[in-house]
DOTORVEX-977188 format. One record per residue (C-alpha): residue in one letter; z, y, x. Coordinates in steps of 0.5 Angstrom, whole numbers, padded with zeros to 4 digits, always signed. Each point is the difference from the previous one (the first is absolute). Example, Ala and Ser with C-alpha at 12.3 -4.5 7.8 and 13.67 -1.06 7.14 Angstrom:
2
A+0016-0009+0025 S-0002+0007+0002 
//
This chain:
81
X+0028+0001+0015 X-0004+0000+0006 X-0006-0003-0004 X+0000+0005-0005 X+0000+0006+0005 X-0005-0003+0004 X-0005-0002-0005 X+0000+0006-0004 X-0001+0004+0007 X-0006-0004+0001 X-0002+0001-0008 X+0000+0007+0002 X-0003+0000+0006 X-0006-0004-0003 X-0001+0004-0006 X+0000+0006+0003 X-0003-0001+0007 X-0007+0003+0002 X-0001-0005+0006 X-0003-0006-0001 X+0004-0004+0005 X+0007+0001-0004 X-0001-0004-0006 X-0001-0006+0005 X+0005+0001+0005 X+0006+0003-0004 X+0001-0006-0004 X-0001-0005+0006 X+0006+0004+0004 X+0004+0000-0007 X+0000-0007+0000 X+0001-0002+0007 X+0006+0005+0000 X+0003-0003-0007 X-0001-0007+0003 X+0003+0002+0007 X+0006+0003-0004 X+0001-0007-0004 X+0000-0004+0006 X+0005+0004+0003 X+0004+0000-0006 X+0000-0008+0000 X+0001+0000+0008 X+0006+0004+0000 X+0003-0004-0006 X+0001+0006-0005 X-0004-0003-0006 X-0002-0006-0002 X-0008-0001-0002 X+0001+0000-0007 X+0003+0007+0001 X-0006+0002+0003 X-0005-0003-0005 X+0004+0003-0006 X+0000+0007+0004 X-0007-0001+0001 X-0001-0002-0008 X+0004+0005-0003 X-0002+0006+0005 X-0008-0002-0002 X+0002+0001-0007 X+0003+0006+0001 X-0005+0003+0004 X-0005-0003-0005 X+0003+0004-0005 X+0001+0007+0004 X-0008-0001+0002 X-0002-0001-0007 X+0004+0006-0003 X-0003+0004+0006 X-0007-0002-0002 X+0001+0001-0008 X+0003+0007+0001 X-0006+0002+0005 X-0005-0002-0005 X+0004+0003-0006 X+0000+0007+0004 X-0008-0001+0000 X+0000-0001-0008 X+0000+0007-0004 X+0001+0000-0007 
//
């Protein structure tokens, strides 16, 4: 769940930012945050590595579908019939 939330926030920041440094810094900060979350879950024994990997895979698929739908709707809005 954290993967989807942080990655979608980065997508929105990168997509709508006017500043040049945000598309560089936001993904690095999100990757570092997600890595630290995964390490803490492993260290505390709350999840197995396979659980974390599966969460990242399924979260990535879900995020990809959401971003794809968002971009399709954005492009369809510009098309006039």
